[in-house]
N, C-alpha and C positions, 0 to 999 in steps of 0.2 A: 554539476553544470553542464547542459552542456557542451559540445566542441564544435567548432568548426573550421574546416580544414576547404581552404580554396584552392591550393595545391598539394602535391605531393610531396615536393620539397621542400614545401615550408611546416612550420610548426604550427599543432591546432590551438587557436584563440578559441576565447572562450565568450561565450554571445550574450552573457549578460554584462556584461562591460564594455561600457563607452571607453572611448579611447584616453580618457585620460586617466582608466581604473575604477570609475565609479559605477554601483547598479544601476542597471536598467532594463527597464521589459523589453523584449525581444518585438521587431514587428514583424507580424508574423498576416500582415494585411496583403501580401502581394502572393502567401505559399496558395498551391491547390488543395480544394474542400479533398481528401480522401479518406477511405477509412480507419482506425486507428484501432489495436489492440493492446490491453497490458494486463498480463498480471503479477500478481507482486504476493507473495508470502511472511509470515509471523509465526511464532509460539509463544504459547504462553504457559511457564512451567508452573508447578503446582502439588501439592502431597497427593499420593494416592487414595487418600480419602476425602480430598477436597475434589478428584475429579470425580471419583463415583457417586459423591453428591451433586455434583452437575448432570451426570448422565443418567441420575434418578429424579434429575429435577426436582431436589429437596431443598434449596439452599431460597432463606426467607424473602431476598431479595425478587425471587419469582423465576422464570425461563434465563437462565445466561444468554443462549445461544442463541434467541429466539428474539434478545435487545441487544445482542451485541451486533446479529446481523444487522437490525434497522439503526443502529447507529452509524457503519460501516456506511451503508450506502445514501446516509443522510451528509456525512462527513466527505464524502468522496463529493457530492453535489455543492457542497460547502471550499474546496479545496480552494481558490481562490482566494478566499476569505483568515485562509490560515498560514497561506503561502505567497508571502507577499507580488513576486515576480511570475505566479502561473495566471496563463488567461482563462476567462471564464469558456467553459465550451459546452458544448449542447452534446449531454452525453446521453446515449442510447439503450445502455444496459448497464447494468451495474449488479451482480452477482458476486457473495460471499458464502465458501463452505467453510464447514469445520469438522476438523477431524478429531475425534477424542485416541490417544495412544500410552501404551505403557510402557514404562524403564527407558528412560525419567517420565513419567506421569506429565502428561500434558496436554494443550488441545494447540492440533496444525489448524491455522485461520492459511485463506486461500480469495482473494478476490480479483476477479476479469472486471474489465471495465471496459466499454465501447464509445465508441465516437463515429462520427464522419464530419470529420471539421480541420483546419489547417495544423496543430500540434498535435504531440501526441498526450497519451492517456496517463503516463508510467504514473505519475505524479496521483493522479486520482486514486489509482491503484493503490499505491503504499499507503495514502493517506485513509482510504476505507480498513486496511490492514492496522493500522497502527489505531483507531479508532475501537473496532472492533475489541483489539487486544487491551486498551487502555479498559473501556467498557466490562470485561471481563475480572479483570485483575479489580472494579469496582463494586461488581455483585459479589464477588468471592473474598475480599480483603478483612471480612468480618469473623471468617474460620481458619484464615493463612495468609499470615501477614508474609508469609516468605515469598510470595506468589517472583518469580522473573518473567520480565516481557525483553524475548530475543529470539535471535536475530529477527530483522525482516528484512527483506529484501527483494528486488525483482526478480522474477523467475521468466519472467518473457516479456516481448512487445514485438509485434507486427505492426507497418505500412512505413507512412513520411518517408522523408530523404535519406536515412540513415540508418533504412532497412528494418531487419531481425537480431533479435538478441534471443540466445535462450540460454536458464542455468539449469543444469541437472534438479538439485534441491538445496537447499537451504542445510548447511549444518544441524543436527543434532547435541546439546550441549549436555553436558554432565554437571547438574547446579550440586 
């Protein structure tokens, strides 16, 4: 959850809680419209032979990465429908990039989302990655029940009052 600080000597407060501790949607109506960008990443681990079938586009359900890209774009646009306290935003760009990697066999997913709005696009980028990963799982599960999704995380953000954030990379796990 976002953390709000009013003074350096005060502990941070959660902006999605009202004074009684109940969840609420944050009022962003008085915030300035600025350029917002976020990049998120995630990984789907699979058997090497499954990865080869994705690379060769030889799975029965079709073009795994093409369908996953469309799923990620659609999910980013529908983030407020998935995440209850997210604001509807006017997204100006959604891009998904997939990279196959060996040892361990995996598909790495990156989503970049941009908007000119009053609040950030981190949740839209994370939602795009999650939907793309779930789509890859769905399209590959007939040949590989041992697929693993994760980790998924924010890689970078720019814009807004809280400024920039940068993580070098997500960890590679050894399933």
